[in-house]
C-alpha positions as CSV (number, residue, x, y, z in Angstrom):
1,M,22.7,59.0,-38.7
2,G,22.5,60.3,-34.9
3,Y,23.5,59.2,-31.6
4,Q,20.2,58.6,-30.7
5,Q,19.8,55.0,-32.6
6,G,23.4,53.9,-31.4
7,L,22.7,54.9,-27.5
8,S,19.8,52.8,-27.7
9,G,21.4,49.8,-29.7
10,L,24.1,49.9,-26.6
11,A,21.2,50.0,-23.9
12,G,19.5,46.9,-25.7
13,A,23.1,45.2,-25.8
14,S,23.8,45.7,-22.7
15,S,20.5,44.5,-21.4
16,D,20.9,41.5,-23.7
17,L,24.1,41.0,-22.1
18,D,22.8,41.4,-18.4
19,V,20.1,38.6,-19.2
20,I,22.2,36.0,-20.6
21,G,24.7,36.8,-17.8
22,N,21.4,35.9,-15.3
23,N,21.4,33.1,-17.0
24,I,25.0,31.9,-17.2
25,A,25.2,32.6,-13.4
26,N,21.6,30.1,-13.0
27,A,22.8,27.2,-14.6
28,N,22.7,25.5,-11.1
29,T,20.0,27.1,-9.6
30,V,17.5,24.6,-8.8
31,G,14.0,25.0,-10.5
32,F,15.7,28.3,-12.4
33,K,14.1,29.0,-15.7
34,Q,16.4,31.2,-18.4
35,G,14.9,34.6,-19.9
36,S,15.2,35.7,-23.0
37,A,15.6,39.6,-23.9
38,Q,13.3,40.7,-26.5
39,F,13.3,43.8,-28.5
40,A,11.3,46.2,-30.5
41,D,12.1,48.8,-32.8
42,M,11.2,52.9,-32.5
43,Y,9.9,55.3,-34.5
44,A,9.0,59.3,-34.2
45,N,5.7,60.1,-34.0
46,S,4.6,61.3,-37.8
47,V,1.8,62.8,-39.5
48,A,-0.5,60.6,-41.2
49,T,0.8,61.4,-45.2
50,A,4.7,60.7,-44.2
51,V,4.4,57.1,-42.8
52,N,6.7,56.1,-46.1
53,T,9.8,58.6,-45.1
54,Q,9.8,57.6,-41.6
55,I,13.4,57.1,-40.2
56,G,13.7,54.5,-37.0
57,I,15.2,56.2,-33.9
58,G,16.4,52.6,-32.3
59,S,15.5,50.0,-30.3
60,R,14.2,49.3,-26.6
61,L,13.6,46.5,-24.5
62,A,9.9,45.0,-25.0
63,S,10.5,42.4,-22.3
64,V,12.7,39.5,-20.6
65,Q,10.6,36.4,-21.5
66,Q,10.9,33.6,-19.6
67,Q,11.5,30.2,-21.2
68,F,9.6,27.5,-19.4
69,S,10.8,24.5,-20.8
70,Q,10.9,20.9,-18.7
71,G,14.6,21.0,-17.1
72,T,16.6,17.8,-16.4
73,I,15.4,15.6,-13.2
74,T,18.1,14.2,-11.0
75,T,17.7,12.1,-8.3
76,T,19.1,13.3,-4.8
77,N,17.1,10.1,-2.5
78,Q,15.9,13.3,-0.1
79,A,12.8,12.3,1.1
80,L,11.3,16.4,1.1
81,D,13.3,16.9,-2.4
82,V,10.5,16.9,-4.8
83,A,10.6,17.5,-8.9
84,I,7.6,18.1,-11.4
85,N,7.8,16.6,-14.4
86,G,5.4,19.3,-16.6
87,N,3.5,21.9,-16.4
88,G,2.7,23.8,-12.9
89,F,4.4,25.5,-9.7
90,F,4.4,24.4,-6.2
91,Q,2.4,26.8,-4.2
92,M,4.0,28.6,-1.4
93,S,2.9,30.8,1.6
94,N,4.6,33.4,2.8
95,N,2.8,34.5,6.1
96,G,-0.6,34.2,3.8
97,S,1.0,35.9,1.0
98,L,0.7,33.1,-1.8
99,T,3.6,32.9,-4.1
100,Y,5.0,29.9,-7.3
101,S,8.1,27.8,-7.6
102,R,9.3,25.4,-9.4
103,N,11.8,24.7,-6.7
104,G,11.3,21.5,-5.1
105,V,13.8,21.4,-2.1
106,F,12.2,21.6,0.9
107,Q,12.9,20.4,4.7
108,L,10.9,20.4,8.3
109,D,10.8,23.2,10.1
110,K,11.2,23.1,14.0
111,N,7.0,22.8,14.1
112,G,6.7,19.9,11.3
113,F,5.6,22.3,8.2
114,I,7.4,22.1,5.2
115,I,9.2,24.2,4.4
116,N,11.8,26.2,1.7
117,A,15.4,27.8,2.0
118,D,13.4,31.1,2.9
119,G,10.9,29.5,5.2
120,L,8.4,29.6,2.9
121,Q,5.4,27.3,3.3
122,L,4.8,24.6,1.1
123,M,0.9,24.3,0.3
124,G,-1.4,21.5,-0.2
125,Y,-4.1,19.4,0.8
126,A,-4.4,18.2,4.3
127,A,-5.1,14.6,5.8
128,N,-7.4,13.5,8.9
129,A,-6.1,11.0,11.2
130,N,-7.9,8.3,9.5
131,G,-5.7,9.5,6.1
132,I,-8.7,10.9,4.3
133,I,-7.5,13.9,2.5
134,N,-9.7,17.1,2.3
135,S,-9.7,18.6,-1.0
136,A,-11.5,21.6,0.4
137,N,-9.1,23.8,0.3
138,T,-5.1,24.5,0.0
139,V,-3.1,24.4,3.8
140,P,0.5,24.3,4.6
141,L,1.7,20.9,4.6
142,K,2.1,19.6,8.2
143,V,3.9,16.3,8.9
144,P,2.6,14.6,12.2
145,T,4.5,13.4,14.6
146,A,2.6,11.9,16.9
147,N,2.2,8.0,17.2
148,I,-0.9,6.5,15.1
149,P,-3.4,4.6,17.6
150,P,-3.4,0.8,17.2
151,T,-6.4,-0.8,15.9
152,Q,-8.0,-3.8,17.8
153,T,-7.9,-7.2,15.5
154,T,-11.3,-8.8,14.9
155,T,-10.9,-10.8,12.0
156,I,-8.3,-13.7,11.3
157,T,-8.3,-14.8,7.3
158,A,-6.8,-18.4,7.2
159,G,-6.7,-19.8,3.9
160,L,-5.4,-23.7,4.5
161,N,-4.8,-26.6,3.2
162,L,-6.0,-29.9,5.4
163,N,-4.6,-32.9,4.2
164,A,-7.7,-35.4,3.2
165,Q,-5.3,-38.2,3.7
166,D,-4.8,-37.6,7.2
167,N,-5.6,-40.5,9.7
168,L,-8.7,-39.9,12.1
169,V,-8.1,-38.3,15.4
170,L,-9.5,-41.7,17.5
171,G,-8.3,-43.4,20.4
172,T,-7.9,-47.5,20.5
173,P,-11.7,-48.9,19.5
174,G,-13.8,-49.7,21.7
175,V,-15.1,-53.8,21.3
176,A,-18.3,-55.0,22.7
177,I,-18.9,-58.7,22.1
178,T,-22.3,-60.7,23.1
179,S,-20.6,-64.3,23.1
180,A,-19.6,-66.7,25.2
181,G,-17.0,-68.1,23.4
182,L,-15.4,-64.8,22.2
183,T,-12.9,-62.7,23.4
184,S,-11.2,-59.7,21.7
185,G,-7.3,-59.6,20.3
186,G,-7.7,-56.0,19.3
187,A,-8.9,-53.6,16.8
188,T,-7.3,-50.4,15.1
189,I,-8.4,-47.5,13.2
190,T,-5.9,-47.0,10.8
191,N,-7.2,-44.8,7.9
192,G,-9.6,-41.5,8.0
193,A,-11.2,-42.9,5.0
194,A,-12.7,-45.2,7.7
195,G,-14.5,-42.5,9.5
196,T,-17.0,-42.1,6.9
197,N,-17.7,-45.8,6.7
198,A,-20.5,-47.7,9.0
199,N,-19.3,-47.3,12.6
200,P,-19.9,-48.6,14.7
201,Y,-19.4,-51.6,13.2
202,T,-21.6,-54.7,14.4
203,I,-20.5,-58.5,13.3
204,T,-22.9,-60.8,13.5
205,F,-22.1,-65.0,13.4
206,G,-24.1,-67.2,11.9
207,A,-23.8,-71.4,11.4
208,G,-20.1,-72.8,11.0
209,G,-18.5,-69.5,11.7
210,T,-19.7,-67.2,8.9
211,Y,-20.2,-64.0,9.7
212,T,-21.3,-60.6,8.2
213,V,-20.3,-57.4,9.1
214,S,-22.7,-54.2,8.7
215,D,-20.3,-52.7,6.2
216,G,-21.5,-55.3,3.6
217,S,-18.6,-57.3,4.0
218,S,-18.6,-61.2,5.0
219,G,-16.4,-64.0,5.5
220,T,-15.6,-67.6,7.8
221,Y,-14.2,-66.8,11.2
222,T,-10.7,-68.3,12.3
223,A,-9.1,-67.3,15.7
224,G,-6.6,-64.9,16.1
225,T,-7.3,-63.7,12.1
226,P,-7.7,-59.8,11.6
227,I,-11.2,-59.1,10.4
228,K,-11.3,-56.6,7.8
229,L,-13.5,-53.5,9.0
230,G,-14.7,-51.3,6.4
231,N,-11.5,-49.4,4.2
232,G,-8.3,-50.3,7.3
233,E,-9.7,-51.0,10.4
234,T,-9.5,-54.5,11.7
235,V,-10.8,-56.4,14.6
236,T,-9.0,-59.5,16.0
237,L,-10.8,-62.7,17.5
238,N,-10.1,-65.2,19.6
239,G,-12.2,-67.8,21.1
240,T,-15.2,-70.1,19.5
241,A,-17.8,-68.2,17.6
242,A,-21.5,-69.3,17.6
243,A,-24.1,-68.6,15.8
244,G,-26.0,-65.5,16.6
245,D,-23.3,-64.0,18.5
246,T,-22.7,-60.5,18.0
247,V,-19.4,-58.0,18.1
248,T,-19.5,-53.9,17.8
249,V,-16.9,-51.7,16.9
250,S,-17.2,-48.3,17.9
251,P,-14.3,-45.2,17.4
252,T,-12.8,-43.9,20.9
253,P,-13.1,-40.2,20.8
254,V,-9.3,-38.7,22.2
255,T,-9.8,-35.5,24.6
256,F,-8.0,-32.7,22.8
257,N,-5.3,-31.2,24.6
258,Q,-3.0,-28.6,22.8
259,N,-0.1,-29.6,25.0
260,D,-0.2,-32.7,23.0
261,N,0.5,-32.9,19.3
262,T,-1.5,-36.3,19.4
263,T,-4.4,-35.0,20.1
264,Y,-4.8,-33.1,16.8
265,S,-4.0,-32.7,12.9
266,Y,-2.6,-29.6,12.6
267,S,-2.0,-26.0,13.9
268,T,-1.0,-22.8,13.1
269,S,-0.4,-19.4,15.1
270,V,-1.5,-15.7,14.1
271,P,0.0,-12.3,16.7
272,V,-3.5,-10.2,17.3
273,Y,-3.6,-6.7,18.9
274,D,-6.5,-5.3,21.2
275,S,-7.8,-2.1,21.9
276,L,-4.6,-0.9,23.6
277,G,-2.4,-2.1,21.3
278,G,-0.8,-5.3,22.9
279,S,-0.4,-8.2,21.5
280,Q,-1.2,-12.2,21.7
281,Q,-0.7,-15.0,19.8
282,V,-3.9,-17.0,18.9
283,N,-3.3,-20.6,18.6
284,M,-5.6,-22.5,15.7
285,Y,-6.1,-26.5,15.9
286,F,-7.4,-28.9,13.1
287,V,-8.8,-31.8,14.6
288,K,-10.0,-34.7,11.6
289,T,-12.6,-37.0,13.1
290,A,-14.8,-37.7,9.8
291,A,-13.3,-37.8,6.5
292,G,-14.2,-34.6,5.5
293,S,-14.9,-33.0,9.0
294,W,-12.6,-31.1,11.0
295,D,-13.0,-30.2,14.6
296,V,-11.7,-26.5,15.2
297,Y,-9.8,-24.9,18.5
298,A,-8.8,-21.3,19.2
299,G,-7.7,-20.1,22.1
300,V,-4.5,-17.6,23.0
301,S,-1.0,-19.3,23.7
302,T,-1.3,-18.7,27.4
303,G,-4.6,-19.9,27.9
304,T,-6.7,-22.8,27.0
305,A,-7.7,-23.5,23.3
306,S,-11.8,-24.5,22.7
307,K,-13.9,-25.7,20.0
308,I,-15.1,-23.0,18.1
309,G,-16.9,-25.0,15.6
310,T,-16.5,-28.2,12.7
311,A,-15.8,-27.6,9.3
312,Q,-17.0,-29.5,6.6
313,F,-15.8,-30.5,3.2
314,D,-17.3,-32.0,0.3
315,S,-15.9,-34.8,-1.8
316,S,-13.8,-32.2,-4.2
317,G,-12.0,-30.7,-1.6
318,N,-13.9,-27.4,-1.2
319,L,-15.3,-26.1,1.8
320,Q,-18.6,-27.3,1.9
321,S,-20.3,-25.7,5.7
322,T,-19.0,-24.5,9.2
323,L,-20.9,-25.5,12.4
324,T,-21.3,-23.9,15.3
325,P,-19.9,-26.5,18.4
326,A,-22.7,-28.4,20.4
327,L,-23.8,-27.3,23.6
328,P,-24.3,-30.2,26.4
329,G,-27.7,-29.4,28.3
330,P,-29.7,-28.8,29.9
331,P,-30.6,-27.8,27.6
332,A,-28.4,-29.3,24.7
333,V,-27.8,-27.4,22.0
334,P,-27.4,-28.8,18.9
335,A,-24.7,-27.8,16.3
336,A,-26.3,-25.3,13.4
337,P,-24.5,-23.5,10.5
338,T,-22.4,-20.2,11.8
339,A,-23.6,-16.9,11.0
340,V,-21.5,-16.3,8.6
341,A,-20.4,-19.1,6.1
342,G,-17.2,-19.9,6.6
343,A,-16.6,-18.2,9.5
344,F,-16.7,-18.7,13.4
345,N,-16.8,-16.5,16.6
346,F,-14.8,-16.8,19.4
347,T,-13.4,-14.6,22.6
348,I,-9.7,-14.2,23.6
349,P,-9.2,-13.1,27.4
350,T,-7.2,-9.8,27.7
351,T,-5.1,-9.2,30.3
352,D,-3.8,-5.5,29.9
353,G,-6.8,-3.0,30.9
354,S,-8.3,-3.6,27.4
355,A,-11.5,-4.8,26.8
356,T,-12.6,-8.5,27.7
357,P,-13.5,-10.9,26.7
358,Q,-12.1,-9.9,22.9
359,S,-14.6,-11.0,20.6
360,M,-13.3,-12.1,17.2
361,T,-13.7,-13.9,13.7
362,L,-11.9,-16.9,12.4
363,N,-12.4,-16.9,8.4
364,I,-11.4,-19.5,6.6
365,N,-13.1,-19.4,3.3
366,G,-10.6,-20.5,0.6
367,T,-9.7,-23.7,2.9
368,T,-9.1,-26.9,0.9
369,Q,-9.0,-30.8,1.9
370,F,-6.9,-32.0,-0.9
371,G,-4.3,-35.1,-0.6
372,S,-1.6,-33.4,-0.2
373,K,0.4,-31.9,3.0
374,D,-1.2,-29.8,5.7
375,G,0.0,-26.0,5.0
376,T,-1.2,-22.8,5.3
377,N,-1.5,-21.0,1.8
378,A,-2.5,-17.3,3.8
379,L,-3.1,-15.8,6.8
380,D,-3.6,-12.6,8.3
381,Q,-5.1,-10.6,10.8
382,N,-6.8,-6.8,10.3
383,G,-5.2,-5.4,14.0
384,F,-1.9,-3.6,14.5
385,A,-0.1,-2.1,17.6
386,A,0.5,1.9,18.1
387,G,3.4,3.0,15.5
388,T,5.6,5.8,15.3
389,L,6.3,7.5,12.0
390,T,10.0,6.0,10.6
391,N,9.9,8.0,6.8
392,F,7.8,9.5,4.6
393,T,7.7,9.2,0.7
394,I,5.7,11.6,-2.1
395,G,4.2,9.7,-4.7
396,T,4.0,11.2,-8.5
397,D,0.0,12.6,-7.4
398,G,1.7,14.5,-4.3
399,T,0.7,11.9,-2.1
400,L,2.2,12.1,0.6
401,T,2.8,8.9,2.8
402,G,3.7,8.0,5.5
403,N,5.7,4.7,6.5
404,Y,5.3,3.4,10.6
405,S,7.3,1.5,12.8
406,N,4.2,-1.3,12.9
407,G,4.3,-1.6,9.2
408,Q,1.4,0.6,8.6
409,T,1.2,4.0,6.0
410,A,-1.0,6.5,5.9
411,A,-1.5,9.4,3.6
412,L,-0.5,12.5,5.7
413,G,-1.7,15.1,2.9
414,Q,-1.2,15.7,-0.8
415,I,0.9,18.7,-2.5
416,V,-0.6,20.6,-5.3
417,L,0.4,22.1,-8.5
418,A,-0.4,26.0,-9.6
419,N,-1.1,26.6,-13.4
420,F,-1.7,30.0,-15.0
421,A,-2.7,30.7,-18.9
422,N,-0.2,32.6,-19.2
423,Q,3.0,32.1,-17.5
424,N,5.0,34.9,-18.9
425,G,2.4,37.2,-16.9
426,L,4.0,36.4,-13.7
427,V,6.4,38.5,-11.9
428,D,9.8,36.7,-11.2
429,L,10.1,38.1,-7.3
430,G,13.8,36.2,-6.9
431,N,14.6,33.4,-5.2
432,N,12.9,31.2,-7.3
433,Q,9.8,32.4,-6.3
434,Y,7.1,34.2,-9.1
435,E,3.7,36.1,-8.0
436,A,0.5,36.4,-9.5
437,T,-0.9,39.2,-11.7
438,A,-3.5,40.2,-13.8
439,A,-1.9,39.2,-17.2
440,S,-1.2,35.6,-15.7
441,G,-4.3,34.5,-14.9
442,V,-5.7,33.3,-11.9
443,A,-3.6,30.4,-10.3
444,Q,-5.3,26.5,-11.7
445,I,-5.5,24.7,-8.6
446,S,-5.3,20.4,-9.0
447,V,-3.9,17.2,-7.9
448,P,-0.5,16.3,-9.8
449,G,-1.3,14.3,-12.8
450,S,-4.6,15.7,-13.7
451,T,-5.1,17.7,-16.8
452,N,-2.8,19.9,-17.9
453,H,-0.8,19.7,-14.5
454,G,2.5,17.7,-14.0
455,T,3.8,15.0,-11.9
456,L,5.7,15.2,-9.5
457,Q,9.0,12.6,-8.5
458,G,10.0,12.1,-5.0
459,G,13.5,12.4,-4.2
460,A,15.0,14.4,-6.5
461,V,15.0,17.8,-8.2
462,E,14.5,19.8,-11.5
463,N,17.6,21.4,-12.8
464,S,17.9,25.0,-14.3
465,N,16.9,25.1,-17.8
466,V,19.7,27.0,-18.8
467,D,22.0,25.7,-22.3
468,L,25.5,26.5,-21.6
469,T,26.2,25.8,-25.2
470,S,24.0,28.5,-26.2
471,E,24.3,31.3,-24.0
472,L,28.1,31.4,-24.3
473,V,27.3,31.7,-28.2
474,N,24.5,34.1,-27.6
475,L,27.5,35.7,-24.9
476,I,29.6,36.3,-28.4
477,T,26.6,37.6,-30.3
478,A,25.3,40.2,-27.8
479,Q,28.9,41.2,-27.2
480,R,29.4,41.1,-31.4
481,N,26.1,43.5,-31.3
482,Y,27.5,45.7,-28.3
483,Q,30.5,46.4,-30.5
484,A,28.7,47.4,-33.6
485,N,26.3,49.9,-32.2
486,A,29.6,51.7,-30.0
487,Q,30.9,51.8,-34.2
488,T,27.7,53.7,-35.0
489,I,28.2,56.4,-32.4
490,K,31.7,56.5,-33.8
491,T,30.7,57.3,-37.1
492,Q,28.5,60.0,-35.6
493,Q,31.5,61.3,-33.9
494,A,34.0,61.5,-37.4
495,V,30.6,62.7,-39.5
496,D,30.2,66.0,-36.9
497,N,34.1,66.5,-36.8
498,T,33.9,66.7,-40.9
499,L,31.3,69.1,-40.4
500,I,32.9,71.2,-38.0
501,N,36.6,71.5,-39.8
502,L,34.4,72.7,-43.2
């Protein structure tokens, strides 16, 4: 027994205590990975014929191996706290020099760059002004604070139900009489279905007061008794009818007036935006003129609405066709199918310096005409005002999404993760930073969630993976090892004293 073995054992036990102490000291360090001291024995060189008589000369510290097991994840609700769940490291830039870390506690510097506590910049893929991420190369991630520009409304999408049982929007019917003895007592049109029957109705009188209506009905005339026309319409006549007399009842259209709700059947509205982000309200009006036929009007709430077309429905209540409005001449332009089925084109004026008139399309595909209440099932438009960044979130794939005051969202960038063929080949630089070496292999950069790369959890951090219970047990074991190696030196000293005292 010699002093060499005991001394090497003391050195090894001391190193083991240092590693364990370092683990315990970093039990609360975010992203810390505990180390484990690995030892190797030592032998003196010997000739080839004496290999069976070698006596070891002690041990040495072979390596301190990092344990890259997953730490527990704790929610912090801080927007820029990010935890890695699985393999990978954040890529950090120190003035262009790249390092790697599992510590996901970040903040913004004065220029909007995402940095850690030591000022290193987080790397990732940048996004352009349209939210398109460029994955060609990694750059320091920056959160833009500029307003997002407005987008002009070009399309309004409306899904409605127009009540099939709504009354026609018609005035008091006109009554034309070709008779010397008959006078009009009044006429009514009270049901929408009547508009599909043979309007105008013609009543032809025969001998003895009999009459025939152009819709096929007939009867005997009695002064003051209503004569039924179609479905729900009546006309009352007075006087004496003679053979050959005729009475014609014609519907009288009502002039549309957006300020008079008796001149339309249903209305709805939606805010729209111009090229400068200015907002106006567009009102849409639907006027039932016959069963299955509705005139459509649109215009800004501060102006005058105009007819933009006609919607026609089939007997099942489904939208059948949309027509452009007929225009008076000369030359007169008849109604025709719209360029896009189910969509009306129209313009509105603007007054804030944006391009005027503003062109847009009202798309009513999906609108129905069922026998239930008028109502709006879906209403949307594709424009928005300018917006300022209010907050941002980080997705599991690393995408940094900004939420804006105008209700819009946009990708601001994407955090990347780096993985290595040999994680224990990394050099620990301190401050939760590692550096790649030839032993670790080159960094394998990819987005979170891809092959062999973990996912991210925003608003959370990964705790140290140190198990304090195990480390305290290891501490006792290392202490006993130190004491045992000290005992070998003490024993060797006793042997030496015995020899000296001979």
